[in-house]
Structure formats: structure tokens, C-alpha cells
C-alpha positions in Angstrom: 1.4 -14.4 16.5 1.8 -14.0 20.3 0.7 -10.8 22.1 4.3 -10.1 22.9 5.3 -10.3 19.2 2.4 -8.2 18.2 3.3 -5.5 20.7 6.9 -5.5 19.4 5.6 -5.0 15.9 3.3 -2.1 16.9 6.2 -0.6 18.8 8.5 -0.8 15.7 5.8 0.9 13.6 5.5 3.7 16.2 9.3 4.2 16.2 9.4 4.5 12.5 6.4 6.9 12.4 8.0 9.0 15.2 11.2 9.1 13.3 9.3 10.4 10.2 7.7 13.2 12.2 11.0 14.3 13.7 12.9 14.2 10.4 10.1 16.1 8.6 10.1 18.9 11.2 13.9 19.2 10.9 13.8 19.3 7.1 11.0 21.7 7.1 13.1 24.1 9.1 16.0 23.8 6.7 13.8 24.4 3.7 12.1 27.4 5.2 15.5 28.8 6.0 16.7 28.2 2.4 13.6 29.9 1.1 14.1 32.9 3.3 17.7 33.2 2.0 16.8 32.9 -1.7 13.2 33.9 -2.1 12.9 31.1 -4.6 9.5 29.9 -5.6 10.8 26.4 -6.4 12.3 26.1 -2.9 9.0 27.4 -1.4 7.2 24.7 -3.3 9.5 22.1 -1.7 8.9 23.6 1.7 5.1 23.5 1.2 5.3 19.8 0.4 7.4 19.2 3.5 4.6 20.9 5.6 2.4 18.2 4.2 5.0 15.6 5.2 4.8 16.7 8.8 1.0 16.5 8.8 1.0 13.2 7.0 3.6 11.7 9.4 1.5 12.7 12.3 -1.6 11.1 10.7 0.4 7.9 10.1 1.4 7.8 13.8 -2.2 8.3 14.8 -3.5 5.6 12.4 -0.9 3.1 13.6 -2.0 3.6 17.2 -5.7 3.2 16.1 -5.1 0.1 13.9 -3.2 -1.7 16.7 -6.4 -1.8 18.7 -8.0 -5.3 18.8 -11.4 -6.1 17.3 -14.4 -5.1 19.4 -18.2 -5.2 19.2 -18.2 -2.0 17.1 -15.3 -3.1 14.9 -15.4 -6.9 14.5 -12.8 -6.8 11.8 -10.4 -4.7 13.8 -9.3 -1.1 13.2 -6.8 -1.6 10.4 -8.8 0.6 7.9 -7.5 3.6 9.9 -4.2 3.2 8.0 -6.0 3.2 4.6 -7.9 6.3 5.7 -4.6 8.0 6.7 -3.1 7.2 3.3 -6.2 8.8 1.6 -5.9 11.9 3.7 -2.2 12.1 2.8 -3.0 11.9 -0.9 -5.6 14.7 -0.5 -3.1 16.9 1.2 -0.5 16.3 -1.5 -3.1 17.4 -4.1 -3.8 20.5 -2.1 -0.1 21.3 -1.8 0.3 20.9 -5.6 -2.5 23.4 -6.3 -1.0 25.9 -3.8 2.4 25.6 -5.5 0.9 26.2 -8.9 -1.0 29.2 -7.6 2.1 30.8 -6.1 4.3 29.9 -9.2 1.8 31.6 -11.6 2.1 34.9 -9.6 5.9 34.7 -9.9 5.7 34.0 -13.6 3.9 37.3 -14.0 6.1 39.2 -11.5 9.5 37.5 -11.4 11.9 38.4 -8.5 15.7 38.0 -8.2 17.0 35.0 -6.3 19.6 35.6 -3.5 22.3 33.4 -2.0 21.6 30.8 -4.6 24.7 28.6 -3.9 23.9 28.2 -0.2 20.2 27.5 -1.0 21.3 24.7 -3.4 23.5 23.1 -0.8 20.7 23.0 1.8 18.1 21.6 -0.6 20.7 19.0 -1.9 21.3 17.8 1.7 17.6 17.6 2.5 17.0 15.5 -0.7 19.5 12.9 0.4 18.0 12.8 3.9 14.5 12.4 2.4 15.5 9.7 0.0 17.2 7.6 2.8 14.3 8.1 5.2 11.7 7.2 2.5 13.4 3.9 1.7 13.7 3.1 5.4 10.0 3.7 6.0 9.0 1.6 3.0 11.1 -1.3 4.3 9.6 -0.9 7.8 6.1 -0.7 6.3 6.5 -3.9 4.3 8.2 -5.7 7.1 5.5 -4.8 9.6 2.6 -4.7 7.1 1.8 -1.1 7.7 0.1 0.7 4.8 0.5 4.0 6.6 4.3 3.7 6.8 4.5 2.6 3.2 2.5 5.6 2.0 4.6 7.9 4.2 7.8 6.4 2.7 6.6 6.9 -0.8 5.6 10.5 0.1 9.2 11.1 1.3 10.6 9.7 -2.0 8.2 12.0 -3.9 9.6 14.8 -1.8 13.1 13.7 -2.9 12.1 13.9 -6.6 10.6 17.3 -5.8 13.9 18.5 -4.4 15.8 17.1 -7.4 13.5 19.1 -9.7 14.1 22.2 -7.6 17.8 21.7 -7.7 17.8 21.3 -11.5 15.6 24.4 -11.9 17.9 26.5 -9.7 21.0 25.4 -11.5 19.5 26.4 -14.8 18.6 29.8 -13.3 22.2 30.2 -12.1 23.5 29.3 -15.6 21.1 31.2 -17.7 20.1 34.1 -15.4 16.5 33.6 -16.6 14.5 34.0 -13.4 11.2 32.7 -14.8 12.8 29.2 -14.8 12.3 29.2 -11.0 8.5 29.3 -11.0 8.5 27.0 -14.1 10.5 24.4 -12.1 7.9 24.8 -9.3 5.0 24.1 -11.7 6.8 21.0 -13.0 7.3 19.8 -9.4 3.6 20.4 -8.7 2.5 18.4 -11.7 4.6 15.4 -10.5 3.3 15.4 -6.9 -0.3 15.9 -8.1 -0.1 12.6 -9.9 1.3 10.9 -6.8 -1.4 12.4 -4.6 -4.2 11.3 -6.9 -2.7 7.8 -7.1 -2.6 7.6 -3.3 -6.2 8.8 -3.1 -7.3 6.2 -5.6 -5.6 3.3 -3.8 -7.0 4.4 -0.4 -10.6 4.7 -1.7 -10.2 1.2 -3.3 -9.1 -0.3 0.0 -11.7 1.4 2.1 -14.4 0.1 -0.3 -12.9 -3.4 -0.2 -12.0 -3.3 -3.9 -10.6 -6.6 -5.2 -6.9 -6.8 -4.5 -5.5 -8.6 -7.5 -2.0 -8.8 -6.1 -3.2 -10.4 -2.8 -5.5 -12.8 -4.8 -2.7 -14.0 -7.0 -0.4 -14.4 -4.0 -3.0 -16.7 -2.4 -3.6 -18.6 -5.6 0.1 -19.3 -6.0 0.3 -20.6 -2.5 -2.8 -22.8 -2.9 -1.5 -24.2 -6.2 1.8 -25.1 -4.6 0.2 -26.9 -1.6 -2.7 -28.4 -3.5 -3.9 -31.8 -2.3 -5.9 -34.4 -4.4 -8.7 -34.2 -1.8 -9.1 -30.5 -2.5 -11.4 -31.2 -5.5 -12.3 -27.6 -6.2 -11.8 -24.1 -4.7 -14.0 -21.2 -5.8 -15.6 -17.9 -4.7 -12.3 -16.7 -3.2 -12.5 -13.3 -1.5 -9.6 -11.6 0.2 -8.9 -8.1 1.5 -6.5 -6.3 3.8 -7.2 -4.4 7.0 -4.0 -2.9 8.3 -1.7 -6.0 8.9 -4.7 -8.3 9.0 -5.7 -10.5 6.1 -9.3 -11.6 5.7 -9.9 -14.6 3.4 -13.2 -16.3 2.4 -13.5 -19.2 0.0 -15.5 -22.4 -0.8 -13.7 -25.8 -0.7 -15.2 -28.9 -2.4 -14.5 -32.2 -0.6 -15.6 -35.8 -1.3 -19.2 -36.1 -0.2 -18.7 -39.4 1.5 -16.1 -38.0 4.0 -16.8 -38.0 7.7 -17.4 -34.7 9.4 -14.1 -34.9 11.4 -12.1 -35.5 8.2 -13.7 -32.5 6.6 -13.0 -30.4 9.7 -9.3 -31.4 9.9 -8.9 -30.5 6.2 -10.6 -27.2 6.8 -8.3 -26.4 9.7 -5.2 -27.4 7.6 -6.3 -25.1 4.8 -6.7 -22.2 7.2 -3.2 -22.7 8.5 -1.8 -22.8 5.0 -3.5 -19.5 4.1 -2.6 -17.6 7.2 0.9 -18.9 7.8 2.7 -16.2 5.8 1.0 -13.5 7.9 2.0 -15.1 11.2 -1.7 -16.1 11.7 -2.7 -12.4 11.7 -6.1 -12.5 10.1 -9.3 -14.5 9.6 -10.0 -17.3 7.2 -13.5 -18.6 6.6 -13.7 -21.9 4.6 -17.1 -23.0 3.4 -17.3 -26.7 2.8 -19.2 -28.0 -0.3 -19.8 -31.7 -1.0 -18.7 -32.9 -4.5 -21.3 -33.7 -7.2 -21.0 -36.1 -10.2 -20.0 -33.0 -12.3 -16.8 -32.7 -10.2 -15.5 -36.2 -11.3 -13.9 -34.8 -14.4 -11.6 -32.5 -12.3 -11.2 -34.8 -9.2 -7.8 -36.5 -8.6 -8.9 -38.6 -5.6 -7.8 -42.2 -6.2 -10.0 -45.2 -5.4 -13.1 -43.0 -5.2 -16.2 -45.2 -4.4 -18.7 -42.8 -6.1 -16.8 -41.8 -9.2 -19.1 -41.3 -12.2 -16.5 -40.6 -14.9 -12.7 -40.5 -15.1 -10.5 -37.5 -14.4 -10.2 -35.3 -17.5 -8.3 -32.2 -16.4 -7.0 -30.4 -13.3 -7.6 -26.7 -13.9 -4.6 -24.5 -12.8 -5.6 -22.4 -9.8 -5.0 -18.8 -10.7 -6.6 -15.8 -9.1 -9.2 -15.6 -11.8 -10.2 -19.2 -11.6 -10.4 -19.2 -7.8 -12.5 -16.0 -7.7 -15.0 -17.1 -10.5 -14.7 -20.9 -10.7 -13.4 -22.9 -13.7 -16.6 -22.6 -15.8 -17.1 -18.9 -15.3 -13.4 -18.1 -15.9 -13.3 -20.1 -19.1 -16.5 -18.5 -20.3 -15.0 -15.0 -19.9 -11.8 -16.0 -21.7 -13.8 -17.5 -24.6 
């Protein structure tokens, strides 16, 4: 990817994050106004989550700026982890918001208060829920298009806020129908339980990425690509490692080649494999291919024709799945057995 294309991608991320901040501030104002009109605990819970949206969107913008910085001597793998850190902070803030909502709702359960101007409050919350849903889907699309974990996390947070708003609307409609005011804080507690699960999930994913936890989805994606482009000369692939850092992909693996090949042949194959692995990411990333010479044990899985050193005929060609490429055929088979 050229520097011009990269700068365009970063600019697109910044625009999306800036839009998220602006929308969150506007929706926060609308929800606070609705809460002042109604004194509804459920609407207050929705407003509290939107405060978190504003902070989270600001963190997303900051992390996008940081992750766009090129690798340097202190950060040889780039600054992409800033986006994972941002997603983790966002998950933590969601959890805190859920606990605050529960604390306030429990007080209202003990001392319920009448709700005023309920119809107008419902209209405002309904409008904000539509805006949040549309914005969340937009941010997720932008995040996937530009490989931004921060935008994806922010988008899912807005969709969570939409679900929150729907829960609030249902609770307030039930209050209007039944006249039972304790349904208002009960709706707020239900909303808090939902966003608590989302926040904990975001924290779990962020911690996993920051600790370079194995990314099963990425490994299977790479395995499918290798299986589809597999050449007879690629005798074996094993010890595959892959992780994400922002929009960068880092891939490390061992490739077994015929031991009688010249160095230039092996080098050309190594370069070709790197291109195959990084092509879907516009070359954004790093790929380290360790070259291993074949041994007589490799003959049973080797499809090289007219091999001058073959010790035994080809018996099988193991399918390259994520499990096989990470462990190697023998180890993967031993685990399955």
C-alpha cells in the first residue's frame, strides 16, 4: 500500500471517529433533556451509557491517531495495539456505567417517583435509538473496511446503546399502560444487565489481543488461502503464528522445501509466499518465512514429481487447516486421536 493510500485510509478512520463523537454529544443532549422532562430512571440509564459513548468515541479517535504512526525504534511492530487498548478501556467504561445504572435503579425501586411528560420522552428516545442504530452500522462497516478495531468496537457500542434505548422504550410503554412506576427502574436494571455482558465481552477480547492470544479466525483465514494456493513444492507448512496490530497483520511460519534446491529458488518461493499471505491486506504487515530442508520422513506427504532423492512414494497430502498449520500434521493428529 502506498503512503498516499495509507493516509487516505487514516483520514477515513478519523472522519468516522469524529462523526461518532459529534453524534454522541448531540444524542447525549437529547437524552438528558428527555430525562429532565420525565425524571425516568430508565431514560437516565440510557443517558449514562451515552456519556460513555462520548468518552469511548474520543478514545477511539485518539487511538486511531496513535495507531497510524509508523514503526519506530521503541515500537518495531507499530502502534496498532493502541486500538486494542482503546477497546478495552471502552469495555471497562461500559461495565462501570452498568453498575451506576443498577445503583440508581435500586434507589428508585425503594422510593418510586412519578414520571412526567412520558409521551414526549418516548418520542425523543425513539428518535435517538434510530440514530444510534444507523451510526453503529456505519462505524462497523467503516471499521471493517479500514481494519480499525477501535471503530468496530465503537460501532458495536452504539448498537448496544440502541438495544438499551429499545429496552427503555418498552419499559416506559409498560409504565404508561399499567401505571406501575416500579417498572421504570426494573427496565433500567434489565438494560444494565445487557450492557454489562457487552462490556465484559469487549474487555475479554481486548485483553486477548493485547496478550497476543491466538486468533482462531485469522489462522483459519490464512489456512484457507494457503490451501487454495498450495504448490507441490510447498512440502509442508507448520508452526504458523499470526496476530493483528491495528490494521497490520504479522505472520510467522516454517516452510519445508526440497533440500536439493538452490538458494535463489528457495528465496523466490519465500518471496512468493509472502506476497500470497499479505495480498489481502494490501501488503500491510510483516511476514517471516523460515525455510526448512526436507528430510526422508517428508517423502510420504511430498507431491514433488521426479524428485531425485525420494525415499518412499507419496502416501497422503494432509489438508492444511488452522490446527494442522499451527501444530504440524503429527501433533494435530495426536491431539485428535
